[in-house]
C-alpha positions in Angstrom: -67.5 30.2 3.5 -69.7 33.3 3.4 -67.7 35.2 6.0 -64.0 34.9 6.8 -63.3 35.8 10.4 -60.1 37.7 10.9 -57.8 38.1 13.8 -59.3 41.5 14.5 -62.8 40.1 14.6 -64.7 41.9 11.9 -65.8 39.6 9.1 -65.3 40.0 5.4 -68.1 38.9 3.1 -68.4 37.8 -0.5 -71.6 39.8 -1.0 -70.4 42.9 0.9 -71.1 45.4 -1.9 -74.1 43.7 -3.6 -76.5 46.5 -2.6 -74.2 49.5 -2.1 -72.0 49.1 -5.2 -73.1 46.2 -7.3 -70.8 46.9 -10.3 -67.6 47.3 -8.3 -66.0 44.1 -9.5 -66.7 44.8 -13.2 -65.4 48.4 -12.9 -62.1 47.2 -11.4 -61.8 44.3 -13.9 -62.2 46.7 -16.8 -59.7 49.2 -15.3 -57.1 46.3 -14.9 -57.7 45.1 -18.4 -56.9 48.5 -19.7 -53.9 49.0 -17.5 -52.4 45.6 -18.5 -53.1 46.2 -22.2 -50.8 49.3 -21.9 -48.2 47.8 -19.7 -47.5 44.1 -19.3 -45.6 44.6 -16.0 -48.7 45.7 -14.2 -49.8 42.2 -12.9 -46.4 41.5 -11.2 -46.5 45.0 -9.7 -50.0 44.8 -8.3 -49.7 41.3 -6.9 -46.5 42.3 -5.1 -48.1 45.5 -3.9 -51.0 43.6 -2.4 -48.7 41.2 -0.7 -46.6 44.1 0.7 -49.7 45.8 1.9 -51.1 42.8 3.8 -47.8 42.0 5.5 -47.7 45.4 7.2 -50.7 46.1 9.5 -52.9 43.8 7.5 -54.6 44.5 4.1 -55.5 48.1 4.8 -54.2 50.0 1.7 -51.4 51.6 3.8 -48.9 50.9 1.0 -50.9 53.3 -1.2 -50.4 56.4 1.1 -48.0 59.1 0.1 -45.3 60.4 2.5 -46.4 63.6 4.2 -44.3 66.1 6.0 -41.9 64.4 8.3 -43.6 61.0 7.9 -42.0 58.7 5.3 -44.7 56.2 4.2 -44.4 52.5 3.4 -44.1 53.1 -0.3 -40.9 55.0 0.3 -39.4 52.3 2.5 -36.4 50.4 1.0 -38.2 47.1 0.0 -41.0 49.2 -1.6 -39.1 51.8 -3.7 -39.4 49.4 -6.7 -43.2 49.1 -6.3 -44.9 50.7 -9.3 -48.3 50.9 -11.1 -50.0 52.8 -8.3 -51.7 54.7 -11.1 -53.7 51.5 -12.0 -55.2 51.4 -8.5 -55.9 55.2 -8.6 -57.6 54.9 -11.9 -59.8 52.1 -10.7 -60.6 54.1 -7.5 -61.6 57.1 -9.5 -64.0 55.0 -11.6 -65.4 53.3 -8.5 -65.9 56.7 -6.8 -67.9 58.1 -9.7 -70.2 55.0 -9.6 -70.6 54.7 -5.8 -68.8 57.5 -3.9 -67.5 56.8 -0.4 -68.4 53.1 -0.4 -65.4 51.0 -1.5 -62.1 51.0 0.3 -58.8 51.3 -1.5 -57.7 48.1 0.3 -60.6 46.2 -1.3 -59.8 47.7 -4.7 -56.2 46.5 -4.3 -57.3 43.0 -3.2 -59.7 42.7 -6.2 -57.1 44.1 -8.6 -54.6 41.5 -7.5 -57.0 38.7 -8.3 -57.9 40.3 -11.7 -54.3 40.7 -12.8 -53.6 37.0 -11.9 -56.5 36.1 -14.1 -55.3 38.4 -16.9 -51.9 36.6 -16.8 -53.6 33.2 -17.4 -53.8 32.2 -13.7 -56.8 31.0 -11.6 -59.7 33.1 -10.4 -61.4 33.2 -7.0 -64.1 35.0 -5.1 -62.5 37.8 -3.1 -64.0 38.4 0.4 -64.7 42.2 0.8 -65.3 44.8 3.5 -61.7 45.8 4.3 -61.1 49.3 5.8 -58.3 51.6 4.9 -55.6 52.3 7.4 -54.5 55.8 8.6 -50.9 54.8 9.4 -48.1 54.2 7.0 -44.5 54.1 8.1 -41.5 53.3 6.0 -39.7 51.9 9.1 -42.2 49.1 9.3 -41.3 47.7 5.9 -38.2 46.2 7.3 -40.4 43.4 8.6 -41.3 42.3 5.1 -39.7 39.0 4.1 -36.5 39.6 2.2 -35.2 37.8 -0.9 -32.1 36.9 1.1 -34.1 35.1 3.8 -33.4 31.5 4.7 -36.2 29.0 5.5 -36.5 29.7 9.2 -36.7 33.4 8.7 -39.3 32.9 6.0 -41.3 30.6 8.2 -41.2 33.0 11.1 -42.3 35.9 9.0 -45.3 34.0 7.6 -46.3 32.4 10.9 -46.3 35.8 12.7 -49.1 36.7 10.2 -51.0 33.5 10.8 -49.8 31.9 7.5 -48.7 28.3 7.3 -45.7 26.6 5.6 -48.1 25.6 2.8 -49.2 29.3 2.4 -45.5 30.3 2.2 -44.7 27.9 -0.6 -48.0 28.6 -2.5 -47.6 32.4 -2.2 -44.0 32.3 -3.3 -45.4 31.1 -6.6 -46.2 34.7 -7.3 -42.5 34.9 -8.3 -43.6 33.4 -11.6 -44.5 37.0 -12.7 -42.2 40.0 -13.2 -38.7 41.2 -13.1 -36.0 41.5 -10.4 -33.3 44.1 -10.0 -29.7 42.8 -9.3 -29.8 44.0 -5.7 -32.3 41.2 -4.8 -30.1 38.4 -5.8 -26.5 39.7 -6.0 -25.8 38.1 -2.6 -25.8 34.8 -4.5 -23.5 35.7 -7.3 -20.8 37.9 -5.7 -18.9 37.1 -2.4 -21.5 34.5 -1.4 -19.3 33.1 1.4 -15.7 33.0 2.6 -15.3 29.9 0.5 -17.6 30.5 -2.5 -18.0 33.5 -4.7 -21.2 32.1 -6.1 -24.0 30.2 -4.2 -23.2 26.5 -5.0 -26.9 25.7 -5.1 -27.3 28.0 -8.1 -27.1 26.4 -11.6 -23.6 27.5 -12.9 -25.0 28.6 -16.3 -27.5 30.9 -14.6 -24.9 32.2 -12.2 -22.5 33.2 -15.1 -25.3 34.9 -17.1 -26.4 36.8 -14.0 -22.8 37.8 -13.2 -22.6 39.4 -16.7 -25.9 41.2 -16.3 -25.0 42.4 -12.8 -21.2 43.1 -12.6 -20.0 44.5 -9.2 -19.0 47.8 -10.8 -20.4 50.0 -13.6 -23.8 48.3 -13.5 -26.6 49.8 -15.7 -29.1 51.4 -13.4 -32.1 49.1 -14.0 -30.1 45.9 -14.6 -31.7 42.7 -13.6 -33.5 39.5 -14.8 -37.0 38.2 -15.4 -38.2 36.1 -12.6 -38.8 33.2 -15.0 -38.7 32.7 -18.8 -42.4 33.6 -19.1 -42.6 36.6 -16.8 -46.1 37.8 -18.0 -47.7 34.3 -17.6 -49.0 33.0 -14.3 -47.9 29.3 -14.4 -45.9 26.8 -12.3 -42.6 27.3 -14.1 -41.2 28.9 -10.9 -41.3 25.6 -9.0 -39.6 23.8 -11.9 -36.8 26.3 -11.8 -36.2 25.9 -8.1 -35.7 22.1 -8.6 -33.2 23.0 -11.4 -31.2 25.4 -9.2 -32.4 28.2 -11.5 -34.5 30.4 -9.1 -33.2 33.9 -8.5 -33.6 34.5 -4.7 -32.0 32.8 -1.7 -35.6 32.8 -0.4 -36.7 30.7 -3.4 -33.9 28.2 -3.1 -34.5 28.0 0.6 -37.8 26.2 -0.1 -35.7 23.1 -0.8 -34.0 23.1 2.6 -37.0 21.7 4.6 -38.5 18.3 3.7 -42.1 19.7 3.9 -41.5 22.7 1.6 -39.4 20.6 -0.7 -42.2 18.1 -1.2 -44.7 21.0 -1.9 -42.3 22.5 -4.5 -42.1 19.1 -6.2 -45.9 18.7 -6.0 -46.5 22.2 -7.5 -43.9 21.7 -10.2 -45.5 18.6 -11.4 -49.1 19.8 -11.1 -50.1 23.3 -12.1 -53.6 22.5 -10.9 -52.4 21.7 -7.4 -50.4 25.0 -7.4 -53.5 27.0 -8.5 -55.7 25.5 -5.8 -53.2 26.1 -3.1 -52.4 29.6 -4.3 -56.1 30.6 -4.3 -56.6 29.2 -0.8 -53.5 31.1 0.5 -54.4 34.3 -1.3 -57.9 34.4 0.3 -56.3 33.7 3.7 -53.6 36.3 3.3 -55.9 39.0 1.9 -58.3 38.5 4.9 -55.7 39.8 7.4 -57.6 42.9 8.6 -56.6 46.3 9.6 -57.9 49.8 8.8 -60.3 52.4 10.2 -61.9 54.3 7.3 -62.9 54.4 3.6 -60.5 56.7 1.9 -61.8 59.1 -0.7 -58.3 59.3 -2.3 -56.0 56.3 -1.9 -52.9 58.5 -1.5 -54.1 60.5 1.5 -56.0 59.8 4.7 -59.5 61.5 4.9 
């Protein structure tokens, strides 16, 4: 368990910074605690940011890079324009740099921060393998390969398996949807003109559908209209899976987890046992965050060296 071999062959280690930057984990944990104290939306934002980072070119911090000149970076690609709380990573990086300059990658800071915010939201903890390098390429066009909230089961399965992640990883990592808020655009396909025969997705609970329709009208919609992902959007729990079984999840991609016997049984298992969900989530997070990429250790997370 000491080293997790990646597809690109270099291994991550649990003790990677023991000699070079021994306080790195406590520095990041403190930075996250301060950020979350000021803004309770930080955990959902950073968990999603880490996920979106790892799904493009591996976990290489490429999502943190700013667009430069004619290159539009990942963070400005359509699925990422709603990402926020980059400042929390930058603040942690600044503090890490003052303690041990040039040692810790932005990609590792993001991976550790994602774990810390799950813990701060009442979720499980785990040992994060470290030693990622930061990537030098970030292209908005590549973000179209991120799994979309409108995906059906086979599209989801393909997206995850292309990255070496299993069906169980898919169901466990989807549990991250227990945190945060979604804009109307991510679920309006289910509440307006769903199909030629149904205006609303028939798999959605009618009460939820009508309340979402009033929050997200077709015309004259308030700019940041949307809905919390679940009734306890700042708490990392297994409510998400219970909602799926009640037809009360927001995204097509959530409801799609009931369309395959294997994923349906995992949804049932995680809805009845938070402990089983936590164990599976931890295992899948370690696996996902070990997808490697990257070439350098950035001095500033927003620009290549």
